[in-house]
C-alpha positions as CSV (number, residue, x, y, z in Angstrom):
1,X,-3.5,-14.5,10.5
2,X,0.3,-13.9,11.6
3,X,2.5,-12.9,8.4
4,X,5.7,-12.6,7.7
5,X,6.4,-9.1,6.7
6,X,9.6,-7.1,6.3
7,X,9.6,-3.2,7.0
8,X,12.3,-1.2,5.1
9,X,13.4,1.9,6.3
10,X,13.3,2.2,10.7
11,X,13.4,5.7,11.0
12,X,11.2,7.0,13.5
13,X,7.9,6.0,11.9
14,X,9.0,2.9,10.1
15,X,10.4,1.7,13.8
16,X,7.1,2.8,14.9
17,X,5.3,0.5,12.5
18,X,7.5,-2.6,12.8
19,X,7.3,-2.5,16.4
20,X,3.4,-2.5,16.2
21,X,4.0,-5.6,13.5
22,X,5.7,-7.5,16.1
23,X,2.9,-6.6,18.5
24,X,0.2,-8.0,16.6
25,X,2.0,-11.0,16.1
26,X,4.1,-11.0,12.9
27,X,7.1,-12.0,12.3
28,X,8.6,-8.9,11.1
29,X,12.1,-8.2,9.7
30,X,13.8,-4.7,10.1
31,X,15.9,-3.0,7.4
32,X,17.9,0.2,7.6
33,X,20.7,1.8,6.2
34,X,21.8,2.0,10.1
35,X,23.1,-1.0,11.3
36,X,22.3,0.1,14.9
37,X,18.6,0.5,14.3
38,X,18.5,-2.8,12.9
39,X,20.1,-4.1,16.0
40,X,18.1,-2.3,18.1
41,X,14.8,-3.9,16.6
42,X,16.4,-7.0,16.8
43,X,17.0,-7.0,20.6
44,X,13.2,-5.6,20.6
45,X,12.1,-9.3,18.6
46,X,12.5,-8.3,15.8
47,X,13.5,-11.3,13.2
48,X,16.9,-11.7,11.8
49,X,17.7,-12.6,8.4
50,X,19.4,-10.7,4.9
51,X,16.9,-9.4,2.9
52,X,17.7,-11.1,0.2
53,X,17.5,-14.7,1.7
54,X,14.3,-14.1,3.2
55,X,12.4,-11.8,0.5
56,X,10.6,-15.3,-0.7
57,X,8.9,-15.8,1.8
58,X,7.6,-13.1,3.0
59,X,3.7,-12.0,2.4
60,X,4.3,-8.1,2.6
61,X,6.3,-5.6,2.5
62,X,6.3,-1.9,4.3
63,X,8.2,0.5,3.0
64,X,9.0,3.9,5.3
65,X,12.2,5.4,3.2
66,X,12.5,9.2,2.4
67,X,11.3,9.7,-0.9
68,X,10.4,8.8,-4.4
69,X,13.8,7.6,-5.3
70,X,14.7,5.6,-2.4
71,X,11.4,3.8,-3.0
72,X,11.7,3.3,-6.1
73,X,15.6,1.8,-5.3
74,X,14.6,-0.2,-2.9
75,X,11.5,-2.0,-5.1
76,X,13.2,-2.3,-8.4
77,X,16.9,-1.0,-7.6
78,X,19.9,-3.2,-8.0
79,X,19.3,-5.2,-4.8
80,X,15.3,-4.5,-5.0
81,X,13.1,-6.6,-3.3
82,X,10.1,-7.0,-5.9
83,X,11.4,-9.1,-8.4
84,X,12.0,-11.5,-5.1
85,X,8.8,-11.6,-3.7
86,X,6.4,-14.4,-4.4
87,X,3.3,-13.4,-6.4
88,X,0.5,-11.9,-4.3
89,X,2.6,-10.6,-2.2
90,X,1.6,-7.3,-1.3
91,X,3.9,-3.8,-1.0
92,X,2.4,-0.6,1.4
93,X,4.3,2.3,0.2
94,X,4.3,4.8,2.9
95,X,6.7,7.7,1.2
96,X,4.8,11.2,0.4
97,X,5.7,10.6,-3.6
98,X,4.1,12.4,-6.3
99,X,0.5,10.7,-7.9
100,X,2.2,9.6,-11.6
101,X,5.0,8.2,-9.6
102,X,2.5,5.7,-7.3
103,X,0.9,5.1,-10.5
104,X,4.2,4.0,-12.3
105,X,5.6,1.9,-9.1
106,X,2.3,0.3,-9.1
107,X,2.6,-1.1,-12.8
108,X,5.8,-2.3,-12.7
109,X,5.2,-4.1,-9.3
110,X,1.8,-5.6,-11.1
111,X,4.1,-6.5,-14.0
112,X,5.6,-9.2,-11.2
113,X,2.8,-10.1,-10.0
114,X,3.1,-8.3,-6.7
115,X,0.0,-6.5,-5.3
116,X,0.9,-2.7,-4.6
117,X,-0.9,-0.6,-1.8
118,X,-0.3,3.7,-2.3
119,X,-0.6,3.9,1.0
120,X,1.0,7.3,2.7
121,X,0.5,7.4,6.4
122,X,0.2,10.5,8.6
123,X,-0.1,10.9,12.7
124,X,3.8,10.5,13.6
125,X,6.2,8.6,15.8
126,X,3.8,8.5,18.8
127,X,0.9,7.3,16.7
128,X,3.3,5.2,14.5
129,X,4.5,3.6,17.8
130,X,0.8,2.7,18.9
131,X,0.1,1.6,16.0
132,X,-2.9,3.9,15.3
133,X,-1.7,5.6,12.0
134,X,-3.9,7.1,9.3
135,X,-3.4,5.6,6.1
136,X,-4.3,7.3,3.0
137,X,-4.7,4.4,0.6
138,X,-5.6,3.4,-2.8
139,X,-4.9,-0.2,-5.0
140,X,-6.7,-2.7,-6.1
141,X,-9.4,-5.2,-3.9
142,X,-6.8,-8.0,-4.2
143,X,-4.4,-5.5,-3.1
144,X,-6.6,-4.2,0.1
145,X,-7.5,-8.1,0.9
146,X,-3.7,-9.1,1.0
147,X,-2.7,-5.7,3.1
148,X,-5.7,-5.6,5.7
149,X,-3.1,-7.7,8.6
150,X,-0.6,-5.5,8.1
151,X,-2.8,-2.5,8.0
152,X,-5.1,-3.6,11.1
153,X,-1.6,-4.1,12.8
154,X,-0.2,-0.6,12.0
155,X,-3.5,1.8,11.6
156,X,-6.1,3.4,13.5
157,X,-8.1,4.7,10.4
158,X,-7.7,3.6,6.9
159,X,-8.8,5.5,3.8
160,X,-9.6,3.8,1.0
161,X,-9.4,5.9,-2.2
162,X,-9.9,4.2,-4.8
163,X,-9.0,1.2,-6.7
164,X,-5.8,2.2,-8.5
165,X,-2.7,4.0,-7.2
166,X,-2.2,7.8,-7.3
167,X,-5.1,8.6,-4.9
168,X,-3.6,7.9,-1.8
169,X,-0.6,9.9,-2.5
170,X,-2.6,13.1,-4.0
171,X,-4.3,13.0,-0.5
172,X,-1.4,12.9,1.2
173,X,0.1,15.7,-1.2
174,X,-3.6,18.0,0.3
175,X,-2.5,16.4,4.2
176,X,1.0,18.4,3.6
177,X,0.3,21.0,2.1
178,X,-2.2,21.7,5.2
179,X,0.6,20.5,7.9
180,X,3.5,22.4,6.5
181,X,1.2,25.4,6.2
182,X,0.0,25.3,9.8
183,X,3.4,24.7,11.3
184,X,5.1,27.7,9.8
185,X,2.1,29.9,10.6
186,X,2.0,28.4,14.3
187,X,5.8,29.7,14.5
188,X,4.4,33.1,13.3
189,X,1.8,34.0,15.1
190,X,4.0,32.2,18.2
191,X,7.2,35.0,17.5
192,X,3.9,37.2,16.7
193,X,2.6,37.0,20.0
194,X,6.3,37.5,21.4
195,X,6.6,40.5,20.3
196,X,3.4,41.5,21.8
197,X,4.3,40.4,24.9
198,X,3.0,36.9,25.0
199,X,5.1,34.2,26.2
200,X,5.2,31.2,24.2
201,X,3.6,29.1,27.3
202,X,0.6,31.4,27.4
203,X,0.3,31.4,23.6
204,X,0.1,27.8,23.6
205,X,-2.1,27.7,26.9
206,X,-5.1,29.8,25.5
207,X,-4.5,29.5,21.4
208,X,-5.2,25.7,21.7
209,X,-8.8,26.4,23.5
210,X,-9.7,29.2,20.9
211,X,-10.7,29.2,16.7
212,X,-7.0,29.7,15.6
213,X,-6.0,26.2,17.0
214,X,-4.7,23.1,14.8
215,X,-3.7,19.6,15.1
216,X,0.0,20.9,14.3
217,X,-0.4,23.9,16.5
218,X,-0.9,21.9,19.9
219,X,1.6,19.5,18.8
220,X,4.3,21.2,17.8
221,X,4.0,24.5,20.0
222,X,4.9,22.5,23.1
223,X,8.5,22.0,21.6
224,X,9.3,25.4,21.2
225,X,8.1,26.3,24.9
226,X,10.2,23.7,26.5
227,X,13.1,24.5,23.9
228,X,13.6,21.0,22.8
229,X,14.4,20.5,19.1
230,X,14.8,16.6,19.0
231,X,13.9,15.9,15.5
232,X,10.2,14.1,15.5
233,X,10.1,15.4,12.1
234,X,13.0,17.2,10.8
235,X,12.3,20.8,9.1
236,X,14.4,19.4,5.8
237,X,10.9,16.9,5.2
238,X,9.3,20.1,4.5
239,X,11.3,21.1,2.2
240,X,10.9,17.6,0.3
241,X,7.1,17.2,1.0
242,X,6.3,20.8,0.0
243,X,8.5,20.5,-3.0
244,X,6.2,17.9,-4.2
245,X,3.2,20.2,-3.7
246,X,4.1,22.7,-5.4
247,X,5.8,20.0,-8.5
248,X,2.4,18.3,-8.8
249,X,0.3,22.1,-8.3
250,X,2.9,23.3,-11.3
251,X,1.9,20.0,-13.7
252,X,-1.7,21.2,-12.7
253,X,-1.4,25.1,-13.5
254,X,-2.6,25.7,-10.0
255,X,-1.4,28.7,-8.1
256,X,-0.6,27.9,-4.2
257,X,1.2,31.2,-3.0
258,X,0.5,30.6,1.0
259,X,2.5,26.9,0.6
260,X,5.1,28.5,-1.6
261,X,5.7,31.0,1.1
262,X,5.6,28.4,4.1
263,X,8.3,26.6,2.2
264,X,10.2,29.7,1.9
265,X,10.4,30.0,5.8
266,X,11.6,26.0,5.9
267,X,14.6,26.5,3.4
268,X,15.4,29.7,5.4
269,X,15.3,27.3,8.6
270,X,17.7,25.0,6.8
271,X,19.9,27.5,5.4
272,X,20.6,28.7,9.5
273,X,21.9,25.3,9.6
274,X,18.4,24.0,11.5
275,X,17.6,21.3,8.8
276,X,18.2,18.2,11.1
277,X,16.0,20.0,14.1
278,X,12.4,19.5,14.7
279,X,10.3,21.1,12.1
280,X,9.0,23.6,15.0
281,X,12.4,25.2,14.9
282,X,11.2,27.1,12.1
283,X,10.4,29.2,14.7
284,X,13.7,30.4,14.6
285,X,13.5,31.7,11.6
286,X,11.2,34.2,12.6
287,X,12.7,35.0,16.3
288,X,16.4,35.4,14.7
289,X,14.5,38.0,12.4
290,X,12.7,40.2,14.9
291,X,15.3,39.6,17.8
292,X,13.5,37.8,19.7
293,X,14.4,34.7,22.3
294,X,13.0,31.8,22.3
295,X,12.6,29.4,25.2
296,X,15.2,27.0,26.3
297,X,19.3,26.8,25.8
298,X,18.8,25.4,22.3
299,X,17.0,28.5,21.1
């Protein structure tokens, strides 16, 4: 059944989500702080209207912003959408946040009669555009029922992780711990290989077929080989996400030294002015320290 949906946040992931909803036949509004992104989405068939005017008719709102503060502002700030939604509408919140934040936002939405899915996403911009994301979701049975048309349109796999918000965000924290460590370790291994006479392209050719590979290695190492650091997922994302992971760990008195070491490499990359580049640019930290030249003019 076609629904009326708003996607708030038209970055690389949000734009793909909005496009997937359009393709599935939903009347989809896209909103972003960038007027150019909104115009691009409308040009692709997105619905036209101000959020304040259409909110009361929406069946679902997908929030794909950067962090907890932006999520809360979009939902409950001065122009917050939740108080404007009709009872029974559902919010799918996709940003990486701490589990306690997800629980608090869900409780607040419930006070307005609005369903809430704690639904962090994984898969990157390419899978977002193809409607093939993985969603680590938790929420009530009613919330899942309300969100099902949206989830069917944007996701290849929906992991239903429990009937309360927080479980989805907890799983996303585990995923981000691994993903961030894998990217940093890939960069370390690739540049270490260079010191041993192994070229980056040969590294990818061989290691991607060996036990040391990972999805992140196979996805990000080719960016280094190409010398292309167009930000599909920027270095700065990891300052945020690994920071959240370590905050959660600290709150539970859990030591995560490998995660902390990976975070330091992303911090170093940001300190070198690479924060807006693709996260594979963390390899430049290793290359600079070792006096190596990476492929491409941008290295």
